[in-house]
DRENPA-3360 file (N, C-alpha, C; in nm, 2 decimals, always signed):
BEGIN
1 = MMRKLLKI = +2.46/-0.35/+0.31/+2.41/-0.42/+0.20/+2.27/-0.47/+0.22 ~ +2.24/-0.50/+0.34/+2.11/-0.55/+0.37/+2.00/-0.44/+0.36 ~ +2.04/-0.32/+0.42/+1.95/-0.21/+0.42/+1.92/-0.17/+0.28 ~ +2.02/-0.16/+0.20/+1.99/-0.12/+0.06/+1.90/-0.22/-0.02 ~ +1.94/-0.36/+0.00/+1.84/-0.45/-0.05/+1.71/-0.44/+0.00 ~ +1.68/-0.41/+0.12/+1.54/-0.40/+0.17/+1.48/-0.28/+0.11 ~ +1.56/-0.18/+0.10/+1.50/-0.05/+0.05/+1.46/-0.07/-0.10 ~ +1.54/-0.14/-0.18/+1.50/-0.16/-0.31/+1.37/-0.25/-0.33;
9 = LHSVASAG = +1.39/-0.35/-0.25/+1.26/-0.43/-0.25/+1.13/-0.37/-0.21 ~ +1.15/-0.29/-0.10/+1.04/-0.22/-0.05/+0.98/-0.12/-0.16 ~ +1.07/-0.05/-0.23/+1.03/+0.04/-0.34/+0.97/-0.03/-0.45 ~ +1.02/-0.14/-0.48/+0.96/-0.22/-0.61/+0.82/-0.28/-0.56 ~ +0.81/-0.32/-0.43/+0.68/-0.37/-0.38/+0.58/-0.25/-0.38 ~ +0.62/-0.14/-0.34/+0.53/-0.03/-0.33/+0.49/+0.01/-0.48 ~ +0.58/+0.02/-0.56/+0.54/+0.05/-0.70/+0.44/-0.06/-0.76 ~ +0.46/-0.19/-0.72/+0.37/-0.30/-0.76/+0.23/-0.29/-0.69;
17 = LIGGLACY = +0.23/-0.23/-0.57/+0.11/-0.22/-0.51/+0.02/-0.11/-0.56 ~ +0.08/+0.01/-0.59/+0.02/+0.12/-0.65/-0.02/+0.09/-0.78 ~ +0.06/+0.03/-0.86/+0.04/-0.01/-1.01/-0.08/-0.10/-1.01 ~ -0.08/-0.21/-0.92/-0.19/-0.30/-0.92/-0.32/-0.25/-0.89 ~ -0.32/-0.16/-0.80/-0.45/-0.08/-0.75/-0.50/+0.00/-0.88 ~ -0.40/+0.07/-0.94/-0.44/+0.15/-1.05/-0.50/+0.06/-1.16 ~ -0.43/-0.06/-1.18/-0.48/-0.15/-1.31/-0.61/-0.20/-1.27 ~ -0.64/-0.24/-1.13/-0.77/-0.28/-1.09/-0.87/-0.17/-1.12;
25 = MILLFAAP = -0.85/-0.06/-1.08/-0.93/+0.05/-1.09/-0.98/+0.08/-1.25 ~ -0.87/+0.09/-1.33/-0.89/+0.11/-1.47/-0.97/-0.01/-1.53 ~ -0.94/-0.12/-1.50/-1.02/-0.23/-1.56/-1.16/-0.23/-1.52 ~ -1.19/-0.19/-1.38/-1.34/-0.19/-1.34/-1.40/-0.06/-1.40 ~ -1.33/+0.04/-1.43/-1.39/+0.16/-1.49/-1.41/+0.14/-1.66 ~ -1.31/+0.08/-1.72/-1.30/+0.10/-1.87/-1.31/-0.03/-1.94 ~ -1.31/-0.13/-1.88/-1.30/-0.27/-1.95/-1.45/-0.28/-2.00 ~ -1.46/-0.37/-2.11/-1.59/-0.40/-2.16/-1.68/-0.48/-2.06;
33 = QETPADYA = -1.81/-0.43/-2.05/-1.90/-0.49/-1.95/-2.04/-0.50/-2.02 ~ -2.05/-0.50/-2.15/-2.18/-0.50/-2.21/-2.26/-0.63/-2.18 ~ -2.19/-0.74/-2.17/-2.27/-0.87/-2.15/-2.22/-0.92/-2.02 ~ -2.32/-1.01/-1.96/-2.27/-1.08/-1.83/-2.13/-1.16/-1.85 ~ -2.12/-1.22/-1.97/-2.00/-1.30/-1.99/-1.87/-1.20/-2.00 ~ -1.89/-1.09/-2.06/-1.78/-0.99/-2.06/-1.75/-0.94/-1.92 ~ -1.85/-0.92/-1.83/-1.84/-0.88/-1.70/-1.76/-0.99/-1.62 ~ -1.81/-1.11/-1.64/-1.74/-1.22/-1.56/-1.59/-1.23/-1.60;
41 = DLREGISA = -1.56/-1.22/-1.73/-1.42/-1.21/-1.77/-1.34/-1.11/-1.71 ~ -1.40/-0.99/-1.70/-1.34/-0.88/-1.64/-1.30/-0.90/-1.49 ~ -1.40/-0.96/-1.43/-1.40/-1.00/-1.29/-1.28/-1.11/-1.27 ~ -1.27/-1.20/-1.36/-1.16/-1.30/-1.35/-1.03/-1.23/-1.36 ~ -1.01/-1.13/-1.46/-0.89/-1.07/-1.47/-0.86/-0.98/-1.35 ~ -0.96/-0.92/-1.29/-0.93/-0.84/-1.16/-0.89/-0.94/-1.05 ~ -0.95/-1.05/-1.04/-0.92/-1.15/-0.94/-0.76/-1.19/-0.96 ~ -0.73/-1.21/-1.09/-0.58/-1.26/-1.10/-0.49/-1.14/-1.07;
49 = ISKYLLVP = -0.53/-1.01/-1.09/-0.44/-0.89/-1.06/-0.43/-0.90/-0.89 ~ -0.54/-0.92/-0.83/-0.53/-0.92/-0.70/-0.44/-1.03/-0.64 ~ -0.46/-1.16/-0.68/-0.39/-1.27/-0.64/-0.24/-1.27/-0.68 ~ -0.20/-1.22/-0.80/-0.07/-1.23/-0.84/+0.01/-1.11/-0.83 ~ -0.06/-0.98/-0.80/+0.02/-0.86/-0.80/-0.01/-0.79/-0.67 ~ -0.13/-0.76/-0.64/-0.16/-0.68/-0.52/-0.12/-0.75/-0.39 ~ -0.16/-0.87/-0.36/-0.13/-0.94/-0.24/+0.01/-0.97/-0.23 ~ +0.09/-1.02/-0.33/+0.23/-1.04/-0.31/+0.31/-0.90/-0.29;
57 = SLGLALVT = +0.27/-0.80/-0.37/+0.33/-0.67/-0.36/+0.32/-0.61/-0.21 ~ +0.19/-0.63/-0.15/+0.17/-0.58/-0.02/+0.25/-0.66/+0.08 ~ +0.25/-0.79/+0.06/+0.33/-0.88/+0.16/+0.47/-0.83/+0.16 ~ +0.54/-0.83/+0.04/+0.66/-0.79/+0.02/+0.70/-0.65/+0.09 ~ +0.60/-0.55/+0.07/+0.63/-0.42/+0.11/+0.63/-0.42/+0.28 ~ +0.53/-0.49/+0.32/+0.52/-0.50/+0.48/+0.64/-0.58/+0.54 ~ +0.68/-0.68/+0.48/+0.80/-0.76/+0.53/+0.93/-0.68/+0.52 ~ +0.94/-0.62/+0.40/+1.06/-0.53/+0.39/+1.07/-0.41/+0.47;
65 = GLGAMVAH = +0.95/-0.36/+0.48/+0.94/-0.23/+0.57/+0.97/-0.27/+0.72 ~ +0.91/-0.37/+0.77/+0.95/-0.42/+0.90/+1.10/-0.46/+0.92 ~ +1.13/-0.52/+0.81/+1.28/-0.56/+0.81/+1.37/-0.45/+0.82 ~ +1.35/-0.34/+0.75/+1.42/-0.22/+0.75/+1.42/-0.16/+0.90 ~ +1.31/-0.18/+0.96/+1.32/-0.11/+1.09/+1.40/-0.20/+1.19 ~ +1.41/-0.33/+1.16/+1.50/-0.43/+1.24/+1.65/-0.40/+1.20 ~ +1.67/-0.39/+1.08/+1.81/-0.38/+1.03/+1.86/-0.24/+1.06 ~ +1.79/-0.14/+1.08/+1.84/+0.00/+1.10/+1.78/+0.05/+1.22;
73 = HPFQEKGW = +1.83/+0.03/+1.33/+1.77/+0.07/+1.46/+1.73/+0.21/+1.47 ~ +1.80/+0.31/+1.41/+1.75/+0.45/+1.43/+1.60/+0.47/+1.37 ~ +1.56/+0.38/+1.28/+1.42/+0.39/+1.23/+1.32/+0.36/+1.34 ~ +1.36/+0.28/+1.44/+1.26/+0.25/+1.55/+1.23/+0.38/+1.64 ~ +1.31/+0.47/+1.62/+1.30/+0.60/+1.70/+1.22/+0.71/+1.62 ~ +1.19/+0.68/+1.50/+1.13/+0.78/+1.41/+0.98/+0.77/+1.40 ~ +0.91/+0.88/+1.43/+0.77/+0.88/+1.42/+0.70/+0.85/+1.28 ~ +0.77/+0.89/+1.18/+0.72/+0.88/+1.05/+0.71/+0.72/+1.02;
81 = VWVKAALG = +0.83/+0.64/+1.07/+0.83/+0.50/+1.04/+0.71/+0.42/+1.11 ~ +0.68/+0.47/+1.22/+0.56/+0.40/+1.30/+0.44/+0.45/+1.23 ~ +0.42/+0.56/+1.18/+0.30/+0.59/+1.11/+0.29/+0.51/+0.98 ~ +0.40/+0.49/+0.91/+0.41/+0.40/+0.79/+0.37/+0.25/+0.83 ~ +0.42/+0.22/+0.94/+0.38/+0.07/+0.97/+0.22/+0.07/+1.01 ~ +0.17/+0.16/+1.09/+0.03/+0.17/+1.10/-0.05/+0.17/+0.98 ~ -0.01/+0.26/+0.87/-0.09/+0.26/+0.75/-0.07/+0.14/+0.67 ~ +0.05/+0.06/+0.68/+0.07/-0.06/+0.63/-0.03/-0.17/+0.67;
89 = ILMFKGVL = -0.05/-0.17/+0.80/-0.14/-0.26/+0.86/-0.28/-0.24/+0.80 ~ -0.33/-0.11/+0.80/-0.45/-0.07/+0.74/-0.46/-0.12/+0.60 ~ -0.36/-0.10/+0.53/-0.35/-0.14/+0.38/-0.36/-0.28/+0.37 ~ -0.29/-0.36/+0.46/-0.31/-0.50/+0.47/-0.44/-0.56/+0.49 ~ -0.51/-0.49/+0.58/-0.65/-0.53/+0.62/-0.74/-0.50/+0.49 ~ -0.72/-0.39/+0.43/-0.81/-0.35/+0.32/-0.78/-0.43/+0.19 ~ -0.65/-0.47/+0.17/-0.63/-0.56/+0.05/-0.68/-0.69/+0.08 ~ -0.65/-0.75/+0.19/-0.67/-0.89/+0.21/-0.83/-0.92/+0.23;
97 = TIVSAKSA = -0.89/-0.83/+0.31/-1.03/-0.86/+0.35/-1.13/-0.80/+0.25 ~ -1.09/-0.70/+0.18/-1.19/-0.64/+0.08/-1.16/-0.67/-0.06 ~ -1.04/-0.62/-0.10/-1.00/-0.61/-0.23/-0.98/-0.75/-0.29 ~ -0.88/-0.82/-0.23/-0.86/-0.96/-0.27/-0.97/-1.06/-0.26 ~ -1.03/-1.07/-0.13/-1.14/-1.17/-0.11/-1.25/-1.13/-0.19 ~ -1.29/-1.01/-0.20/-1.41/-0.97/-0.28/-1.39/-0.97/-0.43 ~ -1.27/-0.97/-0.47/-1.24/-0.98/-0.61/-1.26/-1.13/-0.67 ~ -1.23/-1.22/-0.57/-1.24/-1.37/-0.60/-1.40/-1.40/-0.59;
105 = YAADVARK = -1.46/-1.34/-0.50/-1.61/-1.37/-0.48/-1.68/-1.31/-0.59 ~ -1.65/-1.17/-0.64/-1.71/-1.11/-0.75/-1.69/-1.19/-0.87 ~ -1.57/-1.25/-0.89/-1.56/-1.32/-1.01/-1.65/-1.45/-1.02 ~ -1.66/-1.51/-0.90/-1.75/-1.63/-0.89/-1.89/-1.59/-0.92 ~ -1.94/-1.48/-0.86/-2.08/-1.44/-0.87/-2.10/-1.39/-1.02 ~ -2.01/-1.32/-1.07/-2.02/-1.27/-1.21/-2.03/-1.39/-1.31 ~ -1.97/-1.50/-1.28/-1.98/-1.62/-1.36/-2.12/-1.67/-1.35 ~ -2.17/-1.68/-1.23/-2.31/-1.73/-1.20/-2.41/-1.64/-1.27;
113 = IADGSAPA = -2.38/-1.51/-1.27/-2.47/-1.41/-1.35/-2.48/-1.45/-1.49 ~ -2.36/-1.47/-1.54/-2.35/-1.50/-1.68/-2.41/-1.62/-1.72 ~ -2.41/-1.72/-1.63/-2.47/-1.85/-1.65/-2.62/-1.85/-1.62 ~ -2.66/-1.74/-1.57/-2.81/-1.73/-1.55/-2.85/-1.79/-1.42 ~ -2.76/-1.82/-1.31/-2.80/-1.88/-1.19/-2.79/-1.78/-1.07 ~ -2.77/-1.66/-1.10/-2.78/-1.55/-1.00/-2.84/-1.43/-1.06 ~ -2.91/-1.35/-0.99/-2.98/-1.23/-1.05/-2.87/-1.13/-1.09 ~ -2.91/-1.04/-1.19/-2.82/-0.95/-1.26/-2.77/-0.83/-1.15;
121 = DALQSLVT = -2.85/-0.82/-1.05/-2.79/-0.71/-0.95/-2.73/-0.76/-0.83 ~ -2.69/-0.89/-0.84/-2.62/-0.95/-0.73/-2.49/-0.89/-0.68 ~ -2.42/-0.81/-0.76/-2.30/-0.75/-0.72/-2.30/-0.61/-0.69 ~ -2.43/-0.55/-0.70/-2.44/-0.40/-0.68/-2.39/-0.35/-0.57 ~ -2.42/-0.40/-0.45/-2.37/-0.34/-0.32/-2.22/-0.37/-0.30 ~ -2.17/-0.48/-0.36/-2.03/-0.51/-0.36/-1.95/-0.40/-0.43 ~ -2.00/-0.36/-0.55/-1.92/-0.26/-0.63/-1.90/-0.13/-0.56 ~ -2.00/-0.08/-0.49/-2.00/+0.04/-0.42/-1.89/+0.03/-0.31;
129 = LEWGTLWT = -1.89/-0.07/-0.23/-1.80/-0.09/-0.13/-1.65/-0.11/-0.19 ~ -1.64/-0.18/-0.29/-1.53/-0.19/-0.36/-1.45/-0.07/-0.41 ~ -1.53/+0.02/-0.48/-1.47/+0.15/-0.50/-1.42/+0.23/-0.38 ~ -1.51/+0.23/-0.27/-1.45/+0.29/-0.16/-1.33/+0.25/-0.10 ~ -1.32/+0.11/-0.10/-1.19/+0.05/-0.05/-1.07/+0.08/-0.14 ~ -1.10/+0.06/-0.27/-0.99/+0.09/-0.37/-0.93/+0.23/-0.34 ~ -1.02/+0.33/-0.33/-0.97/+0.47/-0.32/-0.90/+0.48/-0.18 ~ -0.95/+0.41/-0.08/-0.89/+0.43/+0.06/-0.74/+0.37/+0.05;
137 = VMALSIAN = -0.74/+0.24/+0.00/-0.62/+0.18/+0.00/-0.51/+0.25/-0.09 ~ -0.56/+0.31/-0.21/-0.47/+0.39/-0.29/-0.43/+0.51/-0.21 ~ -0.51/+0.57/-0.14/-0.47/+0.69/-0.07/-0.37/+0.65/+0.05 ~ -0.39/+0.54/+0.12/-0.29/+0.50/+0.21/-0.17/+0.46/+0.15 ~ -0.16/+0.39/+0.04/-0.05/+0.36/-0.04/+0.04/+0.49/-0.08 ~ -0.02/+0.59/-0.12/+0.04/+0.71/-0.16/+0.09/+0.78/-0.04 ~ +0.01/+0.79/+0.06/+0.06/+0.84/+0.20/+0.19/+0.78/+0.23 ~ +0.20/+0.64/+0.23/+0.31/+0.57/+0.27/+0.43/+0.60/+0.19;
145 = VVLGVWRP = +0.42/+0.61/+0.05/+0.53/+0.67/-0.03/+0.58/+0.80/+0.01 ~ +0.47/+0.89/+0.03/+0.51/+1.03/+0.06/+0.59/+1.03/+0.19 ~ +0.54/+0.96/+0.29/+0.62/+0.96/+0.42/+0.75/+0.90/+0.40 ~ +0.77/+0.80/+0.32/+0.91/+0.74/+0.30/+1.00/+0.83/+0.24 ~ +0.95/+0.92/+0.15/+1.04/+1.01/+0.07/+1.05/+1.14/+0.15 ~ +0.95/+1.19/+0.22/+0.95/+1.32/+0.28/+1.01/+1.30/+0.43 ~ +0.98/+1.19/+0.49/+1.03/+1.16/+0.63/+1.01/+1.29/+0.73 ~ +0.89/+1.33/+0.75/+0.86/+1.44/+0.84/+0.90/+1.40/+0.99;
153 = RVMPRGKD = +0.91/+1.51/+1.07/+0.93/+1.47/+1.21/+0.79/+1.47/+1.27 ~ +0.74/+1.35/+1.28/+0.60/+1.33/+1.33/+0.59/+1.35/+1.49 ~ +0.71/+1.31/+1.56/+0.71/+1.33/+1.70/+0.81/+1.44/+1.73 ~ +0.78/+1.54/+1.82/+0.88/+1.64/+1.85/+1.00/+1.58/+1.91 ~ +1.12/+1.64/+1.88/+1.24/+1.59/+1.92/+1.26/+1.65/+2.07 ~ +1.33/+1.56/+2.16/+1.35/+1.59/+2.29/+1.47/+1.68/+2.30 ~ +1.49/+1.75/+2.41/+1.61/+1.83/+2.43/+1.74/+1.74/+2.43 ~ +1.73/+1.62/+2.47/+1.85/+1.54/+2.49/+1.89/+1.49/+2.35;
161 = ELAPRAAA = +1.80/+1.48/+2.25/+1.84/+1.44/+2.12/+1.91/+1.54/+2.05 ~ +1.88/+1.67/+2.06/+1.94/+1.78/+2.00/+2.07/+1.83/+2.06 ~ +2.09/+1.80/+2.19/+2.21/+1.85/+2.26/+2.34/+1.79/+2.20 ~ +2.36/+1.67/+2.16/+2.48/+1.62/+2.10/+2.52/+1.69/+1.97 ~ +2.43/+1.73/+1.88/+2.46/+1.79/+1.76/+2.50/+1.93/+1.79 ~ +2.43/+2.01/+1.87/+2.46/+2.14/+1.91/+2.59/+2.15/+1.97 ~ +2.64/+2.06/+2.05/+2.76/+2.06/+2.13/+2.88/+2.03/+2.03 ~ +2.86/+1.96/+1.92/+2.97/+1.91/+1.83/+3.03/+2.03/+1.76;
169 = SPAAASAA = +2.97/+2.12/+1.70/+3.03/+2.24/+1.65/+2.91/+2.33/+1.61 ~ +2.93/+2.47/+1.58/+2.83/+2.55/+1.54/+2.80/+2.52/+1.40 ~ +2.87/+2.47/+1.32/+2.83/+2.45/+1.18/+2.74/+2.32/+1.19 ~ +2.77/+2.23/+1.27/+2.69/+2.11/+1.27/+2.56/+2.15/+1.34 ~ +2.55/+2.24/+1.43/+2.42/+2.28/+1.48/+2.34/+2.35/+1.38 ~ +2.39/+2.44/+1.29/+2.32/+2.51/+1.19/+2.27/+2.42/+1.09 ~ +2.35/+2.31/+1.05/+2.31/+2.22/+0.95/+2.21/+2.11/+1.00 ~ +2.20/+2.08/+1.13/+2.11/+1.98/+1.18/+1.98/+1.98/+1.13;
177 = PFEREAA = +1.90/+2.09/+1.11/+1.76/+2.09/+1.07/+1.75/+2.03/+0.92 ~ +1.85/+2.03/+0.85/+1.85/+1.99/+0.70/+1.90/+1.84/+0.68 ~ +1.96/+1.79/+0.80/+2.00/+1.65/+0.78/+1.91/+1.55/+0.76 ~ +1.93/+1.45/+0.69/+1.84/+1.33/+0.68/+1.92/+1.20/+0.71 ~ +1.84/+1.10/+0.76/+1.90/+0.98/+0.78/+1.92/+0.90/+0.65 ~ +2.04/+0.83/+0.64/+2.06/+0.75/+0.52/+1.99/+0.64/+0.54 ~ +1.90/+0.61/+0.43/+1.81/+0.49/+0.45/+1.87/+0.36/+0.40;
% end
């Protein structure tokens, strides 16, 4: 029961993370930005998405992913799980240090630009960095979902791991390459 709950929560969190990133990107690309006040409102909306959707989704995805490794010991021996964990840490760093922190900073600076207390080009270098980070975190997020669905053999199996299956029966040995772990 715990494994199923972790899997459901992990899937929901992954959907929230990818959806939040997509929403962030769409707003940054398509929302009205004609006036400094419009841009400041846009930045406050993006900051809210980061605070209430991206960061909680990422946290839940990481906790449930690591929890699944603890609850289901065979996962600890799978290479794809460790690749997902490493990608998750990179996503965590990207979302917390760049996307979330910079979205709050950008909202503050955009408000200062709208008030006239900051120059109009104060956010130019941030926006370039922001787009690069958004695309990187989105790619990592999609790669994590693909790894979770596909579950490739990242590390080659040893002879000891194949021996019990081959010894069981010829039918089991021929089906072994197509078997998948129940998550």
